[in-house]
C-alpha positions in Angstrom: 0.0 0.0 0.0 2.9 2.3 -0.6 1.5 5.7 -1.8 -2.1 4.7 -1.1 -3.9 6.4 1.8 -7.7 5.7 2.3 -9.8 8.6 3.2 -11.7 6.6 5.8 -10.5 3.4 7.6 -13.0 1.5 9.6 -13.6 -2.1 10.6 -16.3 -2.3 7.9 -13.6 -1.8 5.2 -11.3 -4.6 6.5 -12.0 -8.1 5.3 -10.1 -11.1 6.8 -10.1 -14.1 4.4 -8.3 -17.0 6.2 -4.7 -15.9 6.1 -5.2 -12.9 3.9 -6.5 -9.4 4.5 -8.4 -7.4 1.9 -8.9 -3.6 2.3 -12.1 -2.2 0.7 -13.5 1.2 0.0 -10.3 2.2 -1.9 -12.3 4.2 -4.4 -12.0 7.1 -2.0 -8.3 7.4 -1.3 -5.2 9.5 -2.1 -2.6 8.1 -4.5 0.9 9.4 -4.3 -0.3 12.5 -2.5 -3.1 13.3 -5.1 -6.7 13.2 -4.0 -9.7 13.6 -6.3 -12.3 13.7 -3.5 -13.6 16.6 -1.4 -11.9 17.8 1.7 -8.2 17.8 2.7 -5.8 15.3 1.2 -5.6 12.2 3.5 -2.1 11.5 4.9 -0.7 8.4 6.6 -0.7 10.2 9.9 -4.5 10.8 9.5 -5.2 7.0 9.3 -3.2 6.1 12.4 -6.0 6.9 14.9 -8.4 4.7 13.0 -5.7 1.9 12.9 -5.1 2.3 16.6 -8.9 1.9 17.2 -8.9 -1.2 15.1 -6.1 -2.8 17.1 -7.7 -1.7 20.3 -10.9 -3.4 19.3 -9.1 -6.6 18.3 -7.3 -6.9 21.6 -10.2 -6.0 23.9 -12.5 -8.7 25.3 -16.2 -7.9 24.6 -18.1 -7.1 27.7 -15.0 -7.2 30.0 -15.4 -4.4 32.5 -12.0 -4.0 34.1 -11.7 -0.6 35.9 -7.9 -0.7 36.1 -7.8 -1.2 32.3 -9.9 1.6 30.9 -8.0 1.5 27.6 -9.1 -2.1 27.1 -6.5 -4.4 25.3 -7.2 -7.2 27.9 -5.7 -9.8 25.6 -2.4 -7.9 25.5 -1.6 -7.7 29.2 1.8 -8.4 30.9 5.2 -6.9 30.6 5.8 -8.5 27.2 3.0 -6.5 25.7 4.0 -3.1 27.1 5.6 -1.9 23.9 2.6 -2.9 21.6 0.0 -1.4 24.0 1.9 1.9 24.3 2.3 2.0 20.5 -1.5 1.6 20.1 -2.1 4.4 22.5 0.3 6.6 20.6 -1.8 6.0 17.5 -4.7 7.5 19.3 -2.8 10.7 20.2 -4.5 13.9 19.1 -1.0 15.2 18.1 0.0 13.8 14.8 3.7 14.1 15.5 3.4 11.8 18.5 1.9 9.0 16.5 4.1 6.2 15.1 4.5 5.8 11.4 2.7 3.0 9.6 6.1 1.5 8.9 7.1 1.5 12.5 3.8 -0.1 13.5 4.1 -2.7 10.8 7.6 -3.7 11.9 6.4 -4.0 15.5 3.4 -6.1 14.6 5.6 -8.4 12.5 7.9 -9.0 15.5 4.9 -10.0 17.7 3.5 -12.2 14.9 6.9 -14.0 14.6 6.9 -14.7 18.3 3.3 -15.9 18.2 4.2 -18.4 15.5 6.7 -20.2 17.7 4.4 -20.4 20.7 4.4 -24.2 20.7 8.1 -24.6 20.0 9.6 -27.5 21.9 6.9 -30.1 21.0 4.7 -32.2 23.3 6.6 -35.4 23.2 9.0 -36.9 25.7 11.9 -35.0 27.0 14.8 -35.2 24.5 18.4 -35.6 25.5 20.0 -32.3 26.4 22.4 -32.5 23.4 19.4 -32.2 21.1 18.0 -29.1 22.7 20.9 -26.9 23.6 22.8 -29.5 25.6 26.4 -29.7 26.7 28.1 -29.4 23.3 25.7 -26.7 22.1 25.9 -24.4 25.1 28.7 -21.8 25.1 31.6 -22.0 27.5 31.1 -20.2 30.7 32.9 -16.9 31.0 32.7 -16.0 34.7 34.2 -13.2 36.6 36.6 -14.0 39.4 34.8 -15.9 42.1 34.2 -13.9 45.3 32.5 -16.1 47.9 30.8 -14.4 50.8 30.7 -17.1 53.5 30.3 -14.6 56.2 26.6 -14.3 55.2 25.9 -17.9 56.0 25.1 -18.9 59.6 26.3 -22.4 60.3 26.8 -22.2 64.0 27.0 -20.1 67.0 30.8 -19.6 66.7 31.8 -18.1 63.4 34.6 -15.8 62.3 34.5 -13.0 59.8 35.7 -15.4 57.1 32.9 -17.9 57.7 32.5 -21.1 59.6 35.4 -22.3 61.8 34.6 -26.0 61.8 36.7 -27.9 59.3 33.9 -30.0 58.0 31.8 -26.9 57.3 34.6 -25.3 55.4 35.0 -28.5 53.4 31.3 -28.5 52.6 31.3 -25.0 51.4 34.4 -25.7 49.3 32.8 -28.7 47.7 29.9 -26.5 46.6 32.3 -24.4 44.5 33.1 -27.3 42.2 33.2 -26.0 38.6 30.3 -26.9 36.3 30.9 -27.6 32.6 28.1 -25.2 31.4 25.3 -23.1 32.7 23.1 -25.5 34.8 19.4 -25.1 34.4 17.2 -25.9 37.4 13.4 -25.8 37.4 11.5 -25.5 40.7 7.9 -26.5 40.8 5.2 -27.7 43.2 3.3 -26.2 46.1 0.6 -23.7 45.7 0.5 -19.9 45.0 2.2 -17.9 47.8 3.1 -21.0 49.9 6.8 -20.2 50.0 8.2 -21.9 46.8 9.3 -18.6 45.3 11.0 -17.6 48.5 12.7 -21.0 48.6 13.9 -20.4 45.0 15.3 -17.0 46.0 17.0 -18.5 49.1 18.6 -21.4 47.1 19.7 -19.0 44.4 21.1 -16.6 47.0 23.0 -19.5 48.7 24.6 -20.6 45.4 25.6 -17.0 44.6 27.1 -16.5 48.0 28.9 -19.8 48.3 30.2 -19.9 44.8 30.8 -16.2 44.4 29.6 -16.4 40.8 26.6 -15.0 38.9 23.4 -16.9 39.6 20.0 -16.1 38.0 16.5 -16.8 39.1 13.5 -16.1 36.8 9.8 -16.7 36.5 9.1 -19.5 34.0 5.4 -19.7 33.5 3.8 -17.9 30.5 0.9 -16.9 32.7 3.0 -15.1 35.2 4.8 -15.7 38.4 5.4 -14.7 42.0 9.1 -13.9 42.2 8.2 -10.3 42.2 7.5 -10.6 45.9 11.2 -11.2 46.4 12.4 -8.0 44.7 13.8 -5.4 47.0 13.6 -2.5 44.7 10.3 -3.3 43.1 9.8 -4.7 39.7 12.4 -5.5 37.0 14.1 -2.6 35.3 13.1 -4.2 32.0 10.3 -6.4 30.7 10.9 -10.0 29.4 10.5 -8.7 25.9 13.3 -6.1 26.4 15.5 -8.7 28.0 14.9 -11.1 25.1 15.6 -8.2 22.7 19.3 -7.9 23.7 21.7 -8.5 20.8 23.6 -11.8 20.4 26.7 -11.9 22.5 25.4 -9.4 25.0 27.9 -8.9 27.8 27.2 -9.8 31.4 26.9 -6.1 32.2 24.2 -5.7 29.6 22.4 -8.8 30.7 22.5 -7.9 34.4 21.2 -4.5 33.6 17.9 -6.1 32.7 17.6 -7.9 36.1 17.1 -7.0 39.7 20.0 -7.9 42.0 19.2 -9.0 45.6 21.7 -8.1 48.4 23.0 -11.7 48.3 24.1 -11.1 44.7 21.4 -13.2 43.1 20.1 -11.7 39.8 16.4 -12.0 39.3 13.9 -11.6 36.4 10.3 -11.5 37.5 7.0 -11.1 35.7 5.0 -7.9 36.4 2.0 -9.6 38.0 1.2 -12.9 39.6 -1.3 -13.5 36.8 -1.8 -11.9 33.4 -5.1 -11.9 31.5 -3.9 -14.6 29.0 -1.0 -16.8 28.2 1.9 -14.9 26.7 2.0 -16.3 23.1 5.7 -15.3 22.7 6.8 -17.1 25.9 8.5 -20.0 24.1 10.8 -17.9 22.0 11.5 -15.4 24.7 12.3 -18.1 27.3 14.8 -19.8 24.9 16.2 -16.4 24.0 16.8 -15.6 27.6 18.5 -18.9 28.2 20.8 -18.3 25.2 21.7 -14.8 26.4 22.5 -15.9 29.9 24.2 -19.2 29.2 27.8 -17.7 29.0 27.4 -15.7 32.2 25.5 -17.7 34.8 26.7 -20.9 36.4 23.2 -21.7 37.6 19.8 -20.6 36.2 16.8 -21.3 38.5 13.4 -21.2 36.8 10.5 -20.9 39.2 7.3 -22.4 37.7 4.0 -21.2 39.1 1.0 -23.5 38.8 0.8 -27.1 37.8 2.9 -28.6 35.0 1.0 -28.9 31.8 1.3 -28.4 28.1 2.5 -24.8 28.6 5.5 -26.1 30.5 6.9 -28.1 27.6 9.6 -25.6 26.6 10.8 -25.1 30.2 10.9 -28.9 30.8 12.7 -29.5 27.5 15.5 -27.1 28.8 15.8 -28.4 32.3 18.9 -30.2 33.6 17.4 -31.0 37.0 13.9 -30.7 38.5 13.2 -29.8 42.1 9.7 -30.6 43.4 8.7 -28.5 46.3 6.1 -29.4 48.9 5.2 -28.9 52.6 5.1 -31.6 55.2 1.8 -33.3 54.8 1.3 -32.3 51.2 3.6 -34.9 49.6 0.7 -36.3 47.5 0.9 -33.1 45.3 4.5 -33.8 44.6 3.8 -37.4 43.8 1.1 -36.3 41.3 3.7 -34.0 39.7 6.2 -36.9 39.2 3.4 -39.2 38.0 2.4 -36.6 35.3 6.1 -36.4 34.2 6.2 -40.2 33.8 2.9 -40.3 32.0 4.0 -37.7 29.5 7.2 -39.5 28.7 9.6 -37.5 30.9 10.9 -40.4 32.9 14.4 -39.0 33.0 13.4 -35.8 34.7 11.2 -37.7 37.2 13.9 -40.3 38.1 16.4 -37.6 38.8 14.0 -35.2 40.5 14.9 -33.8 43.9 12.0 -33.8 46.4 12.3 -30.8 48.8 10.1 -31.2 51.9 9.6 -28.1 54.1 9.4 -29.0 57.8 8.1 -26.4 60.3 10.4 -25.9 63.2 8.9 -26.5 66.6 7.3 -29.8 65.9 7.8 -30.9 62.3 11.5 -31.2 62.1 12.6 -34.7 61.5 9.1 -35.9 60.7 10.0 -36.7 57.1 10.5 -40.4 56.6 12.9 -40.3 53.6 12.6 -43.9 52.8 8.8 -43.8 52.7 8.8 -40.5 50.8 11.2 -41.9 48.3 9.2 -45.1 47.8 6.0 -43.2 47.2 7.7 -40.9 44.7 9.6 -43.8 43.1 13.0 -42.1 43.6 16.0 -42.9 45.8 16.1 -41.7 49.5 19.1 -39.6 48.6 16.8 -37.5 46.4 14.6 -36.5 49.3 15.8 -33.5 51.3 14.1 -31.9 54.3 14.5 -28.2 54.9 13.4 -26.9 58.3 11.8 -23.5 58.4 10.3 -21.1 60.9 6.6 -20.4 60.2 5.6 -16.7 60.3 9.3 -15.7 60.6 10.1 -12.0 61.2 12.6 -12.1 58.3 12.6 -12.7 54.6 13.4 -16.3 53.8 16.0 -15.4 51.3 17.9 -13.2 53.7 20.6 -15.7 54.4 22.2 -13.7 57.3 19.0 -14.0 59.3 18.1 -17.6 58.6 18.4 -20.0 61.5 21.2 -22.6 61.3 18.9 -25.6 60.6 17.3 -23.9 57.6 20.8 -23.0 56.2 21.9 -26.5 56.6 18.8 -27.8 54.8 19.5 -25.4 51.9 23.2 -26.5 51.8 22.0 -30.2 51.6 19.9 -29.2 48.6 22.8 -27.4 47.0 25.2 -30.3 47.6 22.8 -32.7 45.9 22.7 -30.4 42.9 26.3 -29.5 42.5 27.6 -33.0 43.0 25.4 -34.1 40.1 27.3 -32.1 37.5 
């Protein structure tokens, strides 16, 4: 439509024929700046408000009264859609100079369309070997800064010096957790219910790895519907959306990547979704997630993906890029964890299920030591070594990921989880 500007653009003049779009009412239009009709000559800027209204109508759910979204566009909610929503609102600006050009909007829409087309990338079949999906030989070599462990942040006993624990066995344990890994290790944490502490556990485990190893460690929300890691951010939400993160150029430096994250006091970098739930599944999640993994692979020794909700078809991409799965549950709720492992086996992901780590949270003051590892392992069809109990203090007056304030039993439980993970690679 170069050089062709319709005098009037409405939904009645746009016809969608399967995969094609036909524009009608072109008898009244300007051609190369010449207009035979009455009134002023139509310009591309004049049609942008009408185009914005069309896009607004397409993305708005009919009859959906949402007071906090007066501009509509319910289908395009979440940080990923920020750029498209703002561009549509710019189209509606009364000032022509503030509107995007038709070319800019077309380029933006083509980018979103390309991401939508790879929504189901990863397939629905069984988990493939890592080498077939970005495994060992395909992942770039880790380029890490000089390790700077901060053992003083870990409370392993009453008597502890500035350099960390004084007991030889504790120092040996921490040293063993610094064993080098061949590539960026991808961990996925699932299980539990919304706001029951799994996200806090993810932040605590990631913080522990970052402190002990002294290397960059990343935690991120993995579900296309949203996540709850935002509750762990100290400074509020991410400085960049997922889409902006995924839009970094190939070979982005650690400084550029880290600039799109929020860093906790422990040194853990975090990428969190804007809300616990968005209005619809993010159709570009598959491509964005794999893009984020590719960008972070050279810079992070461990990447922890926190999965909100039950595992289902939408988790295929995350599972296909998981080296080790951690199934989180509270004491007395092991049946939910067993259901998760059963689903994995039923969908052909026996390898993930057989190597899964079952993390059982035990409340201090009555529940510590209540986990029968042999029984839990038998029910989950895994080995007892894959069951780790982590004591915690209910309604604690501190944040669970604040390592310096965690009681010693909790820290030792986290260290047991970390040791089971690091020794596996």
